[in-house]
DRENSEBA-694700 format. One record per residue (C-alpha): residue in one letter; x, y, z. Coordinates in steps of 0.25 Angstrom, whole numbers, plus 5000, padded with zeros to 4 digits. Layout:
! residues N
AXYZ;...
END
This chain:
! residues 316
M506850405017;K505450335018;H504250365011;I503250355020;G501850305014;L500450295014;V499850335029;L498450345034;L497850435045;F497250355055;A496250415066;A497050465078;T496150385088;M496750255083;A497050155095;F498250095099;T498349955106;G499649875109;C499949755103;S499849615110;E500449485105;D499249435097;D499449575089;L500449515080;S500249385071;P501249275075;Q501549265061;S502049415060;V503549395055;I504549485061;N505849405058;I506349475045;N507249365041;R506349235042;P504849195046;Q504549185060;E504549045066;G503448975071;E502049005067;G501849055053;S503349035049;E502848945039;A502049035032;S503049145033;N503849055026;A502949045014;L502649185015;D504149215013;M504249135002;W503049174995;L503449324997;D504949284992;K504249234977;N503149344976;Y503749464981;T505349444982;K505649364970;E504449424962;Y504549574965;N505849584972;I504949634983;R505249594998;F503849585005;Q504149595020;Y503149545030;R503949525043;Y504249645052;N505449705050;D505849825058;K506849875049;E505749895040;T504949985048;D505050115054;L505250095068;S504650225074;Y503350155071;N502750025080;V502149925068;I501949785068;P502249655059;A501249615049;E500549495052;F500949385044;D499649335037;K499349475033;A500649505027;K500549375019;A499249425014;L499749555011;A500949505003;R499949434994;L498949544992;V500249644989;Q500749534978;H499349534972;I498949694973;W500149754972;L501449684967;E500649604956;V499849724952;Y501049794947;A501649674941;E500349654933;A500349804929;V501849834926;G502649704928;K503449634939;E504649704936;F504049844939;I503749794954;K504949724956;T505749854951;Y504949964958;S504249894969;P504749914984;R505649804987;V505149775001;I503649775006;Q503649775020;L502349755030;I502049795044;G500849755051;S500349885058;Y500550025053;E501350145057;Y500650245064;N501150395063;A500950495074;N499950585064;G499050475063;S499350425051;V499750265048;V500750225038;M500350125028;G501450115019;T502750155016;A503850145004;E505350165008;K506150214995;G505350124986;L506050004993;K504949975002;I503449975004;M502949965020;L501449905022;Y500849945035;G499649885042;V499649745037;N499049665048;N497649755044;L497549665032;D496349585032;I496849455025;D495549385023;N494949525018;P495849595008;R495049705005;I495549804994;N494649934993;V494850004979;D493550084979;N493450164991;P494550254994;Y493850315006;E493550185013;E493850195029;K495350145029;D495050065042;A493949985034;K494049825037;P494549745031;V495749845027;D495849905013;L497049845007;N497149944997;Y497150055007;W498249995016;F499149925007;F499049924992;H498650074991;T499950104999;M500850004991;H500350064977;H500650204984;E502150184989;F502350104976;C501950224968;H502950304977;I504150204973;L503750214958;T503750374958;Q504950384966;T505650304956;K504950384943;N504450514946;Y503150574943;S502850704936;T503050814947;D501650874940;F501050784950;Q501450874962;T500850994955;I499350934955;S499150954970;S500251044973;G499951134985;R498951034991;Y499650924996;H499450915013;S500950885016;T500650915031;D499350865034;W498950765023;I498550665034;N497350755037;V496850745023;K495650645022;D495750575008;K494350625004;D494850765008;A496050745000;A495350684987;K494750834986;E496150894986;G496650794974;F497150694983;V496750544983;T497250524996;G497550615009;Y499050555009;A499050594994;S498950734999;G500350735007;E501150764995;Y501350734979;N502050604980;E501050544990;D499950604980;F500450534969;A500550404975;E499050404982;V498450434968;Y499350304962;A498850224974;N497550254975;Y497150254960;V497750114958;T497150054969;L495750114968;S494750064959;P494050174951;T492950184961;G494050214972;W494650314964;Q493550394959;A493050394974;I494250484976;L493950554964;T492450574968;Q492950614981;A493950724976;G492950804969;P493350864955;D494350944959;G495150834967;A494750734958;A495450804946;I496650834955;I496650674958;N496550634942;K497650724939;K498550674949;L498050524944;S498350554929;M499850584934;V500050464942;K499450374930;E500550454920;Y501550424930;F501350274931;Q501050264916;N502250334912;S503350294922;W502850154925;G501950114913;V500850084923;N499350124920;L498650154933;D497250104928;D497949974924;L498649964938;R497449994945;A496549894938;I497549774941;I497649834957;L496049824956;R496049694951;R497149634961;S496449704973;A495049644970;E495749514970;A496249534985;P495249454991;T495449324982;L496949314988;D497249214997;L498049295006;R498249195017;N498649055010;F499449094998;N500749034998;I502149024991;N501548904984;E500348974977;N500549024963;E499949174966;
END
């Protein structure tokens, strides 16, 4: 049973256009067994070597950037990730996600509990209700990341201070589109491995929007004691959203949610945060404030990373 991860409500007036041959990079790799021949093949070989060293051997993870229809839901129309953007995201995920947990808890933790596969998709999956799938996790084994082709390689921006920023701001916010999603989905993997207290379910009992959460705006959700509208759907998503938002937002960003929530909503959110912190400390030996400090430091380093020219011979 696939766990469907984060989704985002898009405007119903979104326009769709057809694809031309120019829409896909000639370096997008579709063959799942070997690099595409011709232009980009040498770079593709180098990337494969780098991924083997820095993902497979280091963390026991397969980072798949080539399009593979066996890894996608065929009821959606999606396109491959562009080669250069997949390469850049591989470097960013290494620095801002993998090495965060390696630094905070140790490499064995990430090797043991991380998903075995990270699969990239160039576009998003659009649902009939107006939502967009941003990421999925499947039985704790695979994380899918969508919309890779929206990455701005030369302007890797990570917004940690304003949770209510317009989501279509340019350049795109990597926290919102990728790293928040990865922390959210990884939280699901961890809570499926070790359960958290059922007392969490009682905090907002009777308040969840199980059928209409998609219509709940983030600012309105905060007043009800939810960090996002998506968190108001049900308690497992609520737990993962508290975690993902807390560790990826600065104190200023987190306070913005509490201020928006007002005294009553903030009291509920803080009660949930206390339980999330207790779970991670007692179950995994992870101090969330220490983890967040590492995430924020590494996020601030994103603009200094060479996302175009790194290769297997660099000691990064």
